[in-house]
C-alpha positions in Angstrom: 0.0 0.1 -0.1 1.2 2.9 -0.9 1.9 6.2 1.7 -0.3 8.8 0.3 -2.9 5.6 1.2 -2.2 4.6 4.0 -2.5 8.0 5.2 -5.7 8.7 3.5 -7.0 5.5 5.2 -5.6 6.8 8.7 -7.4 10.4 7.9 -10.2 8.7 7.1 -10.8 6.8 10.8 -9.9 10.0 12.1 -12.5 12.1 11.2 -14.6 8.9 11.7 -13.9 8.4 15.2 -14.0 12.6 16.0 -17.3 12.5 14.0 -18.8 9.6 16.2 -17.7 11.9 18.9 -19.1 14.7 17.8 -22.9 12.8 17.5 -22.5 11.4 21.0 -21.6 15.3 22.8 -22.6 17.9 20.9 -26.4 16.8 22.1 -25.5 16.3 25.6 -23.9 19.5 25.6 -26.6 22.1 24.5 -29.5 20.1 26.8 -27.2 20.0 30.0 -28.3 22.8 31.7 -26.9 24.8 35.1 -28.0 25.1 37.8 -29.2 28.3 37.7 -30.6 27.6 34.8 -33.1 24.6 36.2 -34.3 27.6 39.2 -35.1 29.5 37.2 -36.8 27.1 35.3 -38.7 25.6 38.6 -38.2 27.4 41.2 -38.4 31.2 40.9 -42.4 31.6 40.2 -42.3 30.7 44.2 -39.0 31.5 44.8 -37.9 35.0 42.3 -34.9 35.1 40.6 -33.9 36.5 43.4 -34.5 34.1 46.4 -36.3 36.8 47.5 -40.4 35.2 47.3 -42.0 38.7 46.2 -43.5 36.8 43.4 -47.5 36.4 43.2 -47.2 32.8 43.5 -45.0 33.0 46.5 -46.8 35.8 47.9 -49.3 33.4 47.8 -48.4 30.1 49.6 -46.1 32.7 51.8 -42.4 32.2 50.3 -40.4 33.3 52.8 -37.4 35.2 51.9 -34.3 33.1 51.0 -32.2 35.1 53.4 -34.3 33.7 57.1 -34.0 30.2 54.7 -30.4 30.2 55.7 -30.7 28.7 58.8 -32.0 25.2 57.5 -29.4 23.2 56.6 -28.7 22.4 53.7 -29.6 18.2 54.1 -33.3 20.2 55.1 -33.2 21.9 51.9 -32.1 19.0 49.8 -35.2 17.2 51.6 -38.1 19.3 50.8 -36.8 20.0 47.0 -36.8 16.3 47.2 -39.6 15.2 49.0 -41.7 18.8 48.1 -43.4 20.4 50.8 -46.8 20.3 51.5 -49.2 21.2 49.5 -47.6 24.5 48.1 -43.9 22.9 46.9 -43.9 19.8 44.5 -41.1 17.5 44.9 -38.8 16.8 42.7 -36.6 13.7 43.3 -38.3 12.5 39.7 -37.1 15.4 38.1 -34.2 15.8 39.2 -30.7 13.9 40.1 -29.6 13.5 43.8 -27.1 15.9 41.7 -28.5 18.2 40.6 -30.7 18.6 43.3 -28.1 19.6 45.1 -26.7 21.4 42.6 -29.9 23.4 42.9 -29.8 24.0 47.3 -26.4 24.9 46.4 -27.4 28.1 44.0 -30.3 29.4 46.4 -28.1 29.4 48.7 -26.3 31.4 47.4 -28.8 33.7 46.2 -28.7 34.7 50.2 -25.6 35.0 50.5 -25.5 38.6 48.1 
């Protein structure tokens, strides 16, 4: 086999491997959401983007300001997000992984430090 043919074959293999890798990782990268994205999509309607709970729904269900919630432990907050809280807060254990729930809680708690 000539040297040129071998080089072309190697390039085809590398191109195919790169294309396969891109096909696998691109959809994941495009759909990867941050904790802030998840919070804004699911939590901000009650808790507010700033965590102050000054939304119509937040006022209706008496959501506490993030600063008042900071006395709750991280574990208690994770439990509330995982299992829900009474009739006012849904459980998110079917929607988010435990890692995503922890990230949501960490993001929410970070709002109380601003």
